[in-house]
C-alpha positions as CSV (number, residue, x, y, z in Angstrom):
1,M,0.0,0.0,0.0
2,S,3.0,2.2,0.3
3,F,3.4,2.4,-3.4
4,L,1.2,5.4,-3.8
5,S,0.0,6.4,-7.1
6,K,-3.6,6.1,-8.3
7,K,-1.8,4.7,-11.3
8,L,-2.2,1.5,-9.2
9,N,-5.9,1.7,-9.7
10,P,-6.7,-1.0,-12.2
11,L,-9.4,1.2,-13.7
12,T,-6.9,3.9,-14.6
13,L,-3.8,2.0,-15.4
14,I,-1.4,3.5,-17.9
15,I,-0.3,0.6,-20.1
16,V,3.2,0.8,-21.4
17,A,5.0,-1.3,-24.0
18,L,7.0,-4.1,-22.4
19,I,9.0,-6.9,-23.8
20,A,6.8,-9.9,-23.8
21,F,7.9,-13.5,-24.5
22,Q,5.7,-16.3,-25.7
23,L,6.7,-19.9,-26.2
24,G,6.2,-21.1,-29.8
25,T,5.4,-24.5,-31.2
26,S,9.0,-25.7,-30.5
27,K,11.5,-25.1,-27.8
28,G,13.6,-22.0,-28.3
29,Q,11.2,-20.1,-30.5
30,L,11.0,-16.5,-29.4
31,E,8.4,-13.9,-30.3
32,C,9.2,-10.4,-29.1
33,K,6.7,-7.5,-29.1
34,V,9.5,-5.0,-28.7
35,C,12.8,-5.6,-30.3
36,A,15.7,-6.3,-27.9
37,P,18.8,-4.1,-28.0
38,E,21.3,-5.3,-30.5
39,D,24.0,-5.9,-27.9
40,V,21.8,-8.3,-25.9
41,D,22.2,-12.0,-26.8
42,F,19.0,-13.8,-25.9
43,S,20.3,-17.1,-27.1
44,L,21.9,-17.5,-23.7
45,F,18.4,-17.6,-22.2
46,W,17.2,-20.3,-24.6
47,E,20.4,-22.2,-24.2
48,A,19.8,-22.4,-20.4
49,Y,16.1,-23.2,-20.9
50,N,16.9,-26.1,-23.2
51,E,19.5,-27.5,-20.8
52,L,17.0,-27.4,-18.0
53,Q,14.3,-29.1,-20.2
54,D,16.7,-31.8,-21.2
55,K,18.5,-32.6,-17.9
56,F,16.7,-31.4,-14.8
57,V,15.9,-34.4,-12.7
58,K,12.3,-33.5,-11.6
59,E,10.6,-33.3,-15.0
60,E,7.2,-32.7,-13.5
61,V,8.2,-29.2,-12.2
62,L,9.4,-28.1,-15.6
63,I,6.3,-26.0,-16.3
64,D,7.0,-23.5,-19.2
65,Q,4.9,-20.7,-17.8
66,N,6.5,-20.9,-14.4
67,I,9.9,-20.7,-16.0
68,I,8.9,-17.6,-17.8
69,Y,7.5,-16.1,-14.5
70,G,10.8,-17.0,-12.8
71,A,12.9,-15.4,-15.6
72,I,10.9,-12.1,-15.3
73,Q,11.2,-12.2,-11.5
74,G,14.9,-12.5,-11.9
75,M,15.0,-9.6,-14.3
76,T,13.3,-7.3,-11.9
77,A,15.4,-8.5,-8.9
78,S,18.5,-7.6,-10.8
79,L,17.5,-4.0,-10.5
80,N,18.0,-4.1,-6.7
81,D,14.8,-2.0,-6.2
82,P,12.5,-3.6,-3.6
83,Y,9.5,-1.8,-5.1
84,T,9.9,-2.9,-8.7
85,I,8.3,-6.3,-8.8
86,F,6.7,-8.9,-11.2
87,F,3.4,-10.3,-10.0
88,S,1.9,-13.6,-11.3
89,P,-1.9,-13.6,-11.8
90,S,-2.5,-14.8,-8.3
91,E,0.0,-12.3,-6.8
92,T,-1.6,-9.5,-8.8
93,Q,-5.0,-10.4,-7.2
94,T,-3.4,-10.4,-3.8
95,F,-1.8,-7.0,-4.4
96,L,-5.1,-5.5,-5.5
97,E,-6.8,-6.8,-2.4
98,D,-4.1,-5.2,-0.3
99,V,-4.5,-1.7,-1.8
100,N,-8.3,-2.0,-1.5
101,G,-7.9,-2.7,2.2
102,H,-9.7,-6.0,2.4
103,F,-7.9,-9.4,2.8
104,E,-7.2,-12.2,5.1
105,G,-4.0,-12.2,7.1
106,V,-2.5,-10.5,10.2
107,G,-2.7,-6.9,9.2
108,M,0.8,-5.4,9.0
109,E,2.7,-3.4,6.3
110,I,6.2,-4.9,5.8
111,G,9.2,-3.8,3.9
112,I,12.9,-4.3,3.4
113,R,15.2,-1.9,5.2
114,N,19.0,-2.4,5.3
115,E,18.5,-5.8,3.6
116,Q,16.3,-6.9,6.5
117,L,12.5,-7.6,6.5
118,Q,10.8,-5.4,9.0
119,V,7.4,-4.2,10.1
120,I,6.7,-0.8,8.7
121,A,3.4,-0.5,10.6
122,P,0.8,-2.8,12.2
123,L,-2.5,-1.7,10.9
124,R,-5.3,-0.4,13.2
125,G,-7.4,-2.9,15.0
126,T,-5.7,-6.0,13.4
127,P,-4.3,-9.2,14.9
128,A,-0.8,-7.8,14.3
129,E,-1.5,-4.7,16.4
130,K,-3.2,-6.8,19.1
131,A,-0.3,-9.1,19.2
132,G,2.0,-6.2,20.1
133,F,4.0,-5.7,16.8
134,M,5.6,-2.4,16.6
135,S,7.1,-0.3,13.7
136,G,10.8,-1.3,13.3
137,D,10.4,-4.9,14.4
138,Q,12.6,-7.1,12.3
139,I,11.1,-10.4,11.1
140,V,13.8,-13.1,11.2
141,S,11.7,-16.0,10.2
142,I,8.1,-17.0,9.2
143,D,7.0,-20.4,10.4
144,E,10.7,-21.4,10.6
145,T,11.4,-20.1,7.1
146,S,14.3,-17.7,7.2
147,T,13.5,-14.3,5.7
148,I,17.0,-13.9,4.4
149,D,16.8,-13.2,0.6
150,L,13.0,-13.3,0.7
151,T,11.3,-10.6,-1.3
152,V,8.5,-8.6,0.3
153,E,5.9,-10.4,-1.8
154,E,7.3,-13.8,-0.9
155,A,7.1,-12.9,2.8
156,V,3.6,-11.6,2.4
157,G,2.7,-15.0,0.7
158,L,3.9,-16.8,3.8
159,I,2.3,-14.5,6.3
160,R,-1.1,-14.3,4.5
161,G,-3.6,-17.1,5.0
162,P,-7.2,-18.1,5.7
163,K,-9.0,-16.6,8.7
164,G,-8.6,-18.7,11.8
165,T,-5.2,-20.2,11.0
166,D,-2.0,-19.3,12.8
167,V,1.4,-18.0,11.7
168,T,4.5,-17.8,13.9
169,L,7.0,-14.9,13.3
170,T,10.4,-14.9,14.9
171,V,11.0,-11.2,15.7
172,Y,14.0,-9.1,16.8
173,R,13.4,-5.8,18.6
174,A,16.2,-3.4,19.6
175,S,15.0,-3.3,23.2
176,W,15.0,-7.1,23.6
177,E,17.9,-9.2,24.6
178,E,16.9,-12.2,22.5
179,L,14.6,-13.2,19.6
180,K,11.0,-13.9,20.4
181,D,8.4,-16.0,18.6
182,I,5.0,-14.4,18.2
183,T,2.1,-16.5,17.0
184,V,-0.8,-14.6,15.4
185,T,-4.2,-15.9,14.4
186,R,-5.1,-14.7,10.9
187,D,-8.4,-12.8,10.4
188,V,-10.3,-10.8,7.8
189,I,-8.5,-7.5,7.6
190,E,-10.6,-4.4,6.9
191,V,-8.7,-1.3,7.7
192,P,-10.7,2.0,8.3
193,S,-9.3,5.1,6.6
194,L,-9.7,7.4,9.5
195,E,-11.2,8.1,12.9
196,W,-11.5,11.5,14.7
197,E,-12.7,13.0,18.0
198,I,-12.7,16.3,19.8
199,I,-10.4,16.6,22.8
200,D,-10.2,19.4,25.3
201,D,-13.3,21.1,23.6
202,N,-11.5,22.7,20.7
203,I,-8.9,20.2,19.3
204,A,-9.8,17.8,16.6
205,Y,-7.6,14.7,16.9
206,V,-7.7,13.0,13.4
207,Q,-6.1,9.6,13.0
208,L,-5.5,8.9,9.3
209,Y,-4.7,5.2,9.0
210,Q,-4.2,4.9,5.2
211,F,-4.5,6.8,2.0
212,S,-7.0,4.3,0.5
213,R,-9.6,5.1,-2.2
214,L,-12.2,5.8,0.5
215,A,-9.9,8.2,2.4
216,S,-10.7,11.3,0.4
217,N,-14.5,11.0,0.9
218,D,-14.0,10.0,4.5
219,F,-11.8,12.9,5.2
220,R,-14.2,15.3,3.5
221,K,-17.0,14.1,5.8
222,A,-14.8,14.6,8.9
223,A,-13.6,17.9,7.6
224,Y,-17.1,19.4,7.4
225,E,-18.0,18.0,10.8
226,I,-14.9,19.7,12.2
227,I,-15.7,23.0,10.4
228,N,-19.2,23.0,11.9
229,S,-17.9,22.5,15.4
230,D,-16.0,24.7,17.9
231,V,-12.6,23.3,16.8
232,D,-9.8,25.7,15.9
233,K,-6.9,23.3,16.3
234,I,-6.1,20.0,14.6
235,I,-3.7,17.2,15.5
236,L,-3.2,15.1,12.4
237,D,-1.9,11.6,13.4
238,L,0.0,9.9,10.6
239,R,1.8,7.4,12.8
240,N,1.9,3.9,11.4
241,N,0.2,5.1,8.2
242,P,2.1,3.2,5.5
243,G,0.8,5.3,2.6
244,G,-1.6,4.5,-0.3
245,Y,-2.6,6.6,-3.3
246,L,-0.6,9.6,-4.4
247,E,-3.7,11.4,-5.5
248,V,-5.4,10.9,-2.2
249,S,-2.5,12.6,-0.3
250,I,-2.7,15.5,-2.7
251,D,-6.4,15.8,-2.3
252,I,-6.2,15.8,1.5
253,A,-3.3,18.3,1.4
254,G,-5.7,20.7,-0.4
255,W,-7.7,21.1,2.8
256,F,-4.6,22.7,4.5
257,L,-2.9,24.5,1.6
258,D,-3.9,27.5,-0.5
259,R,-4.8,26.6,-4.1
260,D,-1.8,26.0,-6.4
261,E,0.7,25.5,-3.7
262,V,3.2,22.7,-4.4
263,V,2.4,19.4,-2.6
264,V,5.0,17.1,-4.2
265,V,7.4,17.0,-7.1
266,E,8.0,13.8,-9.1
267,K,11.4,13.5,-10.8
268,F,11.7,11.0,-13.6
269,R,14.8,9.3,-15.0
270,D,15.2,11.7,-17.9
271,G,15.3,14.6,-15.5
272,Q,11.8,15.8,-16.2
273,E,9.7,16.9,-13.3
274,Q,6.0,16.8,-12.7
275,I,4.8,19.3,-10.1
276,H,1.6,18.4,-8.2
277,T,-0.2,21.4,-6.7
278,S,-3.0,21.8,-4.4
279,K,-6.5,21.9,-5.9
280,G,-8.4,22.1,-2.7
281,N,-10.2,24.7,-0.8
282,G,-7.7,25.4,2.0
283,L,-10.4,25.5,4.6
284,F,-8.0,24.4,7.4
285,N,-5.3,26.9,6.4
286,D,-6.2,29.2,9.3
287,Y,-6.3,26.4,11.9
288,N,-3.4,25.6,14.1
289,V,-2.1,22.2,13.0
290,V,0.5,19.8,14.2
291,V,1.4,16.4,12.7
292,L,2.4,13.2,14.4
293,I,4.8,10.9,12.6
294,N,6.9,7.8,13.4
295,Q,9.0,5.2,11.7
296,G,5.8,3.6,10.4
297,S,4.8,6.8,8.5
298,A,5.7,6.1,4.9
299,S,5.1,7.2,1.4
300,A,1.9,9.2,1.1
301,S,2.2,10.0,4.8
302,E,5.6,11.6,4.2
303,I,4.2,13.5,1.2
304,L,1.5,15.1,3.2
305,S,3.8,15.8,6.2
306,G,6.4,17.3,4.0
307,A,3.9,19.5,2.1
308,L,2.4,20.9,5.3
309,R,5.8,21.6,6.9
310,D,7.4,23.2,3.8
311,N,4.4,25.3,2.9
312,N,2.8,26.2,6.3
313,G,5.7,25.6,8.8
314,T,3.6,22.8,10.4
315,L,5.4,21.2,13.3
316,L,6.1,17.4,13.0
317,I,6.2,15.6,16.3
318,G,7.3,12.1,17.1
319,K,10.1,10.0,15.5
320,K,11.8,10.1,12.1
321,S,9.6,8.7,9.3
322,F,10.3,5.6,7.2
323,G,11.9,7.2,4.1
324,K,10.0,5.9,1.1
325,G,10.3,8.5,-1.6
326,S,9.6,6.7,-4.9
327,V,6.5,6.4,-7.0
328,Q,5.3,3.1,-8.6
329,Q,3.1,2.4,-11.6
330,L,1.2,-0.9,-12.0
331,D,1.2,-2.2,-15.6
332,D,-1.1,-5.0,-16.8
333,L,0.7,-7.9,-18.6
334,T,-0.6,-10.8,-20.6
335,G,-2.7,-13.5,-18.8
336,G,-3.4,-11.5,-15.6
337,S,0.1,-10.8,-14.6
338,S,1.4,-7.4,-13.8
339,L,4.6,-5.4,-13.3
340,K,5.0,-2.8,-10.6
341,I,7.7,-0.4,-11.7
342,T,9.4,2.5,-9.9
343,I,9.0,5.3,-12.4
344,A,10.0,8.3,-10.3
345,E,11.4,9.7,-7.1
346,W,9.6,12.4,-5.3
347,L,10.7,15.6,-3.5
348,T,9.1,17.7,-0.9
349,P,8.1,21.3,-2.0
350,N,11.4,22.6,-0.8
351,G,13.2,20.1,-3.0
352,N,14.2,17.5,-0.4
353,F,14.6,13.8,-1.3
354,I,13.5,11.5,1.5
355,T,14.4,8.0,0.2
356,E,16.3,6.1,2.9
357,I,16.4,9.4,4.8
358,G,12.9,10.1,6.0
359,L,11.5,13.2,7.6
360,E,13.1,14.4,10.9
361,P,10.5,15.6,13.4
362,D,10.8,19.1,14.7
363,I,10.1,17.8,18.2
364,E,11.4,14.3,18.8
365,V,9.4,12.2,21.4
366,D,10.0,8.5,22.1
367,Y,7.3,6.0,22.3
368,T,8.6,2.9,24.1
369,E,7.4,-0.7,24.4
370,E,6.6,0.1,28.1
371,D,4.4,3.0,26.9
372,Y,2.6,0.7,24.6
373,L,2.0,-1.9,27.3
374,N,0.8,0.7,29.8
375,S,-1.5,2.3,27.2
376,E,0.3,5.6,27.4
377,D,1.0,7.9,24.5
378,P,3.7,10.5,25.3
379,Q,3.8,11.6,21.6
380,L,0.2,12.5,21.6
381,L,0.4,14.2,25.0
382,R,3.3,16.3,23.7
383,A,1.3,17.2,20.6
384,I,-1.5,18.4,22.8
385,E,0.9,20.5,24.9
386,V,2.4,22.1,21.8
387,I,-0.8,22.9,19.9
388,K,-2.3,24.6,23.0
389,E,0.7,27.0,22.9
390,L,0.1,27.9,19.3
């Protein structure tokens, strides 16, 4: 879900020309929709393919389509970009279920950081959150399968499963002296886009959990309720929000920014830039606003946080964000497969890249495991103190 462009919406996909291979009537026959570069010798591929077909001991697993899938997966893996991925038809369906916010599993966003699989964020109200997973937890194994060299999608495939079944994750946390096994019972995962409440009579506390398709409409409803109340201050909580659609983050930013202010800048490989500006009404521009972030705030969350700080001087409170500053596009391929490709990096309005860097909070506040176990939230308490002084 952290891949954040509405280009991921299957109804609005931008289909690009890709090299596509089809097996002909005999081994080694190649049909190419787009001609390969002259300096690339594809005969090596077919030489290896024929050797496998002739000699591999388990003939029953030599399924032509799976070999092609594996070859494409190897091609994308060679780019060393964890966000550029080939999906088989079943994996494509799983991915679309994820971005729609409805699936069966444990309810956590995971990613690879420093070559280690880790929890970006447990999702609100899910088995993962109830089991005590925290942002930054490193997943060492899944049901005794080591996560070393696993892709994110392979890990998701192991963690995902039918409602009522269990999965055991071996986890490392910096505050622990040893690894711990955490067993979680899978369930149907339906993540709300947001919740909000009024605290201390005039502060709207808005928890935005994801930038899903529904988030724009849900935020609009909440916004008009806030406007029609006595609220004049807003705490926007983006902690453990792993992202979602780029367009949704731009839409929500429009409630806080004047029209035509820069929200985010996409920078493509040819050096061209696409500047996304606010198209909203700026109705919250005169409200006092602070934003809560942590290491589980990624992608679209970082776009919105960066836009509010760069344009309005909005204070960010909490811990440094995840640092996911690239944009992906999902392209349909033959037979229901798809290819998710990193097509651009993005910059905050002030021109700052955040990939592998993240956003540093203006006011850093720790949130410890002890705080979690005691149901205490020092980051929120600090945000309330700060916004009362504005």
